[in-house]
C-alpha positions as a Markdown table, in Angstrom:
| # | Residue | x | y | z |
|---|---|---|---|---|
| 1 | Met | 59.8 | 9.6 | -36.3 |
| 2 | Arg | 63.1 | 10.1 | -37.2 |
| 3 | Ile | 65.0 | 9.3 | -34.0 |
| 4 | Ala | 68.7 | 9.3 | -33.9 |
| 5 | Val | 70.5 | 6.9 | -31.4 |
| 6 | Ala | 73.8 | 8.0 | -29.6 |
| 7 | Gly | 76.0 | 4.9 | -29.2 |
| 8 | Gly | 73.3 | 3.1 | -30.8 |
| 9 | Thr | 75.4 | -0.1 | -30.9 |
| 10 | Gly | 76.4 | -0.6 | -27.2 |
| 11 | Val | 74.3 | -2.6 | -24.3 |
| 12 | Val | 71.4 | 0.0 | -24.2 |
| 13 | Gly | 71.3 | 1.7 | -27.8 |
| 14 | Arg | 71.3 | -1.8 | -29.6 |
| 15 | His | 67.6 | -2.3 | -27.8 |
| 16 | Ala | 66.6 | 1.5 | -28.3 |
| 17 | Val | 67.4 | 1.0 | -32.1 |
| 18 | Glu | 65.3 | -2.2 | -32.3 |
| 19 | Ala | 62.7 | -1.1 | -30.3 |
| 20 | Ala | 62.2 | 2.0 | -32.1 |
| 21 | Arg | 62.1 | -0.3 | -35.6 |
| 22 | Ala | 59.8 | -1.9 | -34.0 |
| 23 | Ala | 57.5 | 1.0 | -33.4 |
| 24 | Gly | 57.9 | 1.6 | -37.2 |
| 25 | His | 60.4 | 4.8 | -36.6 |
| 26 | Glu | 63.2 | 5.9 | -38.7 |
| 27 | Val | 66.4 | 5.4 | -36.9 |
| 28 | Val | 69.7 | 7.0 | -37.6 |
| 29 | Val | 72.6 | 5.0 | -35.8 |
| 30 | Leu | 75.2 | 7.7 | -34.4 |
| 31 | Ser | 78.9 | 5.6 | -33.4 |
| 32 | Arg | 82.2 | 5.8 | -35.2 |
| 33 | Ser | 81.8 | 2.6 | -36.9 |
| 34 | Ser | 78.9 | 4.8 | -38.8 |
| 35 | Gly | 81.4 | 7.6 | -39.4 |
| 36 | Ala | 79.8 | 9.5 | -36.7 |
| 37 | Asp | 81.8 | 10.4 | -33.3 |
| 38 | Val | 80.5 | 12.0 | -30.5 |
| 39 | Leu | 84.1 | 13.5 | -28.8 |
| 40 | Thr | 85.6 | 15.5 | -32.2 |
| 41 | Gly | 82.1 | 16.3 | -33.2 |
| 42 | Ala | 82.6 | 14.6 | -36.6 |
| 43 | Gly | 80.1 | 13.0 | -38.7 |
| 44 | Leu | 77.4 | 14.7 | -36.5 |
| 45 | Asp | 75.4 | 16.8 | -38.7 |
| 46 | Glu | 75.1 | 15.3 | -41.4 |
| 47 | Arg | 74.2 | 11.9 | -39.9 |
| 48 | Met | 71.3 | 14.2 | -37.7 |
| 49 | Gln | 69.8 | 16.0 | -40.5 |
| 50 | Gly | 65.9 | 15.5 | -40.6 |
| 51 | Ala | 66.2 | 13.4 | -36.9 |
| 52 | Asp | 63.5 | 14.6 | -34.3 |
| 53 | Ala | 64.7 | 13.2 | -31.2 |
| 54 | Val | 68.0 | 12.5 | -30.3 |
| 55 | Ile | 68.5 | 9.1 | -27.6 |
| 56 | Asp | 71.9 | 9.6 | -25.9 |
| 57 | Val | 72.9 | 6.5 | -24.4 |
| 58 | Thr | 76.9 | 7.1 | -25.0 |
| 59 | Asn | 78.9 | 5.4 | -22.7 |
| 60 | Thr | 82.7 | 5.3 | -21.1 |
| 61 | Thr | 83.6 | 2.4 | -18.9 |
| 62 | Thr | 86.3 | 4.7 | -16.8 |
| 63 | Leu | 86.1 | 5.2 | -12.6 |
| 64 | Ser | 87.8 | 8.8 | -12.9 |
| 65 | Ala | 85.9 | 11.4 | -12.1 |
| 66 | Ala | 88.0 | 13.4 | -14.1 |
| 67 | Lys | 87.5 | 11.4 | -17.0 |
| 68 | Ala | 84.3 | 10.5 | -16.8 |
| 69 | Val | 83.3 | 14.5 | -16.6 |
| 70 | Lys | 85.1 | 15.1 | -19.4 |
| 71 | Phe | 83.9 | 12.6 | -21.9 |
| 72 | Phe | 80.2 | 13.7 | -20.9 |
| 73 | Glu | 80.5 | 17.2 | -21.1 |
| 74 | Thr | 82.2 | 16.9 | -24.1 |
| 75 | Ala | 79.8 | 14.3 | -26.1 |
| 76 | Thr | 76.7 | 16.2 | -24.7 |
| 77 | Arg | 78.4 | 19.3 | -26.0 |
| 78 | Asn | 78.9 | 18.2 | -29.3 |
| 79 | Leu | 75.5 | 16.3 | -29.3 |
| 80 | Leu | 73.6 | 19.4 | -28.5 |
| 81 | Ala | 75.4 | 22.0 | -31.0 |
| 82 | Ala | 74.8 | 19.5 | -33.9 |
| 83 | Glu | 70.6 | 19.0 | -32.7 |
| 84 | Ser | 70.7 | 23.1 | -32.3 |
| 85 | Arg | 71.7 | 23.0 | -35.7 |
| 86 | Ala | 69.8 | 20.3 | -37.2 |
| 87 | Gly | 66.4 | 21.7 | -35.8 |
| 88 | Val | 66.0 | 18.5 | -33.2 |
| 89 | Thr | 63.2 | 19.2 | -30.8 |
| 90 | His | 63.7 | 16.5 | -28.3 |
| 91 | His | 67.1 | 15.2 | -26.3 |
| 92 | Val | 67.0 | 12.5 | -24.5 |
| 93 | Ala | 69.9 | 11.4 | -21.8 |
| 94 | Leu | 69.7 | 8.1 | -20.2 |
| 95 | Ser | 70.9 | 8.7 | -16.9 |
| 96 | Ile | 71.1 | 6.6 | -13.5 |
| 97 | Val | 68.5 | 6.7 | -10.7 |
| 98 | Gly | 69.8 | 7.5 | -6.9 |
| 99 | Ile | 73.0 | 9.0 | -7.6 |
| 100 | Asp | 71.8 | 12.7 | -7.0 |
| 101 | Gly | 74.4 | 12.0 | -3.4 |
| 102 | Ile | 77.4 | 10.4 | -5.0 |
| 103 | Asp | 79.1 | 12.8 | -7.1 |
| 104 | Ala | 82.4 | 10.7 | -8.1 |
| 105 | Ser | 83.8 | 8.2 | -9.9 |
| 106 | Tyr | 81.9 | 7.3 | -13.2 |
| 107 | Tyr | 78.7 | 8.9 | -11.4 |
| 108 | Ala | 80.2 | 12.1 | -11.1 |
| 109 | Gly | 80.3 | 12.5 | -14.9 |
| 110 | Lys | 76.9 | 11.6 | -15.2 |
| 111 | Leu | 76.0 | 14.1 | -13.0 |
| 112 | Ala | 77.7 | 16.7 | -15.4 |
| 113 | Gln | 76.1 | 15.1 | -18.2 |
| 114 | Glu | 73.0 | 15.8 | -16.5 |
| 115 | Arg | 74.0 | 19.5 | -15.9 |
| 116 | Ala | 75.3 | 19.9 | -19.3 |
| 117 | Val | 71.5 | 19.0 | -20.9 |
| 118 | Ala | 69.0 | 21.1 | -18.7 |
| 119 | Ala | 71.8 | 23.9 | -19.4 |
| 120 | Gly | 71.8 | 23.6 | -23.4 |
| 121 | Ser | 69.0 | 24.9 | -25.4 |
| 122 | Val | 67.3 | 21.8 | -27.4 |
| 123 | Pro | 64.3 | 20.7 | -25.3 |
| 124 | Phe | 65.2 | 17.7 | -23.3 |
| 125 | Thr | 64.3 | 14.7 | -20.8 |
| 126 | Ile | 66.3 | 13.1 | -18.8 |
| 127 | Ala | 65.2 | 9.1 | -17.9 |
| 128 | Arg | 67.0 | 7.7 | -15.2 |
| 129 | Ala | 67.0 | 3.5 | -14.8 |
| 130 | Gly | 68.6 | 1.2 | -12.3 |
| 131 | Gln | 72.0 | -0.6 | -12.9 |
| 132 | Phe | 71.3 | -3.2 | -15.9 |
| 133 | His | 71.0 | -6.7 | -15.5 |
| 134 | Glu | 74.1 | -7.0 | -17.7 |
| 135 | Phe | 76.5 | -4.7 | -15.1 |
| 136 | Ala | 77.4 | -7.9 | -12.9 |
| 137 | Gly | 79.2 | -9.2 | -16.0 |
| 138 | Gln | 80.3 | -6.0 | -17.3 |
| 139 | Leu | 82.4 | -6.2 | -14.0 |
| 140 | Leu | 83.6 | -9.9 | -14.3 |
| 141 | Ser | 84.8 | -9.3 | -17.3 |
| 142 | Arg | 86.9 | -6.5 | -16.6 |
| 143 | Met | 89.0 | -8.9 | -13.8 |
| 144 | Ser | 91.1 | -11.7 | -14.3 |
| 145 | Gly | 92.1 | -14.5 | -11.6 |
| 146 | Pro | 90.2 | -17.0 | -9.4 |
| 147 | Val | 88.9 | -14.1 | -6.7 |
| 148 | Ala | 86.6 | -11.4 | -8.3 |
| 149 | Val | 86.3 | -8.3 | -5.7 |
| 150 | Leu | 82.9 | -5.9 | -6.2 |
| 151 | Pro | 82.5 | -3.3 | -4.6 |
| 152 | Lys | 79.1 | -3.8 | -1.8 |
| 153 | Leu | 76.0 | -2.2 | -4.2 |
| 154 | Leu | 72.5 | -2.6 | -2.8 |
| 155 | Met | 70.6 | -2.0 | -6.2 |
| 156 | Arg | 67.4 | -2.3 | -8.4 |
| 157 | Pro | 68.9 | -3.9 | -11.8 |
| 158 | Val | 66.6 | -3.9 | -15.3 |
| 159 | Ala | 67.2 | -5.3 | -18.1 |
| 160 | Ala | 69.0 | -3.3 | -20.8 |
| 161 | Arg | 66.0 | -4.2 | -23.7 |
| 162 | Glu | 63.5 | -2.9 | -21.1 |
| 163 | Val | 65.2 | 0.3 | -20.9 |
| 164 | Gly | 66.0 | 0.8 | -24.6 |
| 165 | Glu | 62.1 | 0.3 | -25.0 |
| 166 | His | 61.4 | 2.9 | -22.2 |
| 167 | Leu | 64.1 | 5.3 | -23.9 |
| 168 | Val | 62.0 | 5.4 | -27.1 |
| 169 | Arg | 58.7 | 5.9 | -25.5 |
| 170 | Val | 60.0 | 8.7 | -24.0 |
| 171 | Ala | 61.8 | 10.0 | -27.2 |
| 172 | Glu | 57.8 | 9.8 | -28.5 |
| 173 | Gly | 56.6 | 12.2 | -26.2 |
| 174 | Ala | 57.1 | 15.6 | -25.3 |
| 175 | Pro | 59.9 | 16.9 | -23.6 |
| 176 | Ala | 59.8 | 17.0 | -19.8 |
| 177 | Gly | 62.8 | 17.6 | -18.0 |
| 178 | Arg | 62.8 | 14.5 | -16.1 |
| 179 | Ala | 61.1 | 11.3 | -17.1 |
| 180 | Ser | 59.7 | 8.7 | -14.7 |
| 181 | Asp | 62.7 | 7.1 | -12.9 |
| 182 | Leu | 62.7 | 2.8 | -14.1 |
| 183 | Val | 63.9 | 0.2 | -11.7 |
| 184 | Gly | 63.5 | -3.5 | -12.2 |
| 185 | Pro | 61.3 | -5.9 | -10.1 |
| 186 | Arg | 63.8 | -7.1 | -7.5 |
| 187 | Asn | 65.8 | -5.5 | -4.8 |
| 188 | Glu | 69.5 | -7.3 | -5.0 |
| 189 | Val | 73.0 | -7.2 | -3.9 |
| 190 | Leu | 75.9 | -7.2 | -7.1 |
| 191 | Ala | 77.7 | -9.9 | -5.2 |
| 192 | Asp | 75.0 | -12.5 | -5.2 |
| 193 | Val | 74.0 | -11.6 | -8.6 |
| 194 | Ala | 77.7 | -11.9 | -9.8 |
| 195 | Arg | 77.5 | -15.4 | -7.7 |
| 196 | Arg | 74.5 | -16.5 | -9.6 |
| 197 | Gln | 76.0 | -15.2 | -13.4 |
| 198 | Leu | 78.7 | -17.6 | -12.5 |
| 199 | Ala | 77.1 | -20.4 | -11.3 |
| 200 | Phe | 74.6 | -20.7 | -14.2 |
| 201 | Asp | 77.7 | -20.3 | -16.3 |
| 202 | Gly | 79.8 | -22.8 | -14.9 |
| 203 | Val | 82.2 | -20.9 | -13.9 |
| 204 | Arg | 84.5 | -21.3 | -10.4 |
| 205 | Arg | 85.0 | -18.5 | -9.6 |
| 206 | Arg | 84.6 | -16.8 | -6.1 |
| 207 | Val | 83.1 | -13.1 | -5.4 |
| 208 | Leu | 83.9 | -10.6 | -2.6 |
| 209 | Gly | 81.8 | -7.8 | -1.7 |
| 210 | Val | 83.7 | -5.2 | -0.2 |
| 211 | Arg | 82.4 | -1.6 | 1.1 |
| 212 | Leu | 85.0 | 0.8 | -1.0 |
| 213 | Pro | 85.6 | 4.1 | 1.3 |
| 214 | Gly | 84.6 | 7.7 | 1.1 |
| 215 | Ala | 81.3 | 9.1 | 0.3 |
| 216 | Tyr | 81.3 | 6.8 | -2.8 |
| 217 | Gly | 81.3 | 3.7 | -1.1 |
| 218 | Arg | 78.5 | 4.9 | 0.8 |
| 219 | Gly | 76.7 | 5.8 | -1.7 |
| 220 | Leu | 76.7 | 2.5 | -3.0 |
| 221 | Ala | 76.0 | 0.9 | 0.1 |
| 222 | Ser | 72.9 | 2.7 | 0.9 |
| 223 | Gly | 70.2 | 1.4 | -1.5 |
| 224 | Ser | 69.9 | 4.6 | -2.6 |
| 225 | Leu | 70.7 | 3.8 | -6.6 |
| 226 | Arg | 67.5 | 1.2 | -6.0 |
| 227 | Gly | 65.2 | 4.1 | -6.9 |
| 228 | Gly | 62.3 | 5.5 | -5.5 |
| 229 | Ala | 58.7 | 4.0 | -4.3 |
| 230 | Asp | 57.5 | 6.3 | -7.5 |
| 231 | Ala | 60.1 | 4.4 | -9.6 |
| 232 | Leu | 58.1 | 2.3 | -12.7 |
| 233 | Gln | 59.6 | -1.6 | -12.9 |
| 234 | Gly | 60.2 | -3.5 | -15.8 |
| 235 | Arg | 58.8 | -6.8 | -15.7 |
| 236 | Ile | 62.2 | -9.3 | -16.2 |
| 237 | Thr | 63.9 | -10.6 | -13.4 |
| 238 | Phe | 67.9 | -10.9 | -12.9 |
| 239 | Asp | 67.1 | -14.6 | -13.4 |
| 240 | Glu | 65.1 | -14.5 | -15.8 |
| 241 | Trp | 67.4 | -12.8 | -17.8 |
| 242 | Leu | 70.1 | -15.3 | -17.0 |
| 243 | Arg | 68.2 | -17.7 | -18.6 |
| 244 | Gly | 67.1 | -15.4 | -21.7 |
| 245 | Asp | 68.6 | -15.3 | -25.2 |
| 246 | Asp | 70.2 | -11.6 | -24.1 |
| 247 | His | 72.8 | -13.2 | -21.8 |
| 248 | Leu | 75.7 | -13.6 | -23.2 |
| 249 | Pro | 78.0 | -16.7 | -20.6 |
| 250 | Ser | 80.7 | -14.9 | -19.1 |
């Protein structure tokens, strides 16, 4: 197969690219560095020629619902239009487990993305996954000072490497609308894993877990982001990931 990976240089994208190549597929990376811009549509037609499937792992770091919705709707619209012109027969979109009742902040963008994919003309599969093991470190890197304040978040984190591998398996199959969810092997609390990561990296920093107000905060603390009992489970625990090659010290 010829598989195009939108966002193929990112946290999950690089693992999807690696997994697809290891499986013997021809891979095309869609990123601004490769000359393809999902927000303007520039370069997508040229890079997508001959692709059988597209894996979309593009991302934005905003917590603004309006900005997240705009990003994901625009990126999805441009990708689907180019896919339709190129004759792509399977669009795979990465989303997040348990977000149905949290239509706020960043998650509003992911729900908008799912709706845009479902409304498009390209056969699709939406593949939801848990928060990544990399998530705590990403949040910590955006904060300065001796104290990091993180939202109270109950989750079942999964390695981005395993998510990338899962997305390739989904792309290899027929469009299914929704794939089985993928979560990690253990329940975790965001503040706890952040503390363990800082301790492992030898960084002296205090972490506070605070319940956020409103529907967004209730959703994060509800446990819905741990996924359901029928979800597929990854193998790599957070602590195993910390000791592995994919973890970059804080």
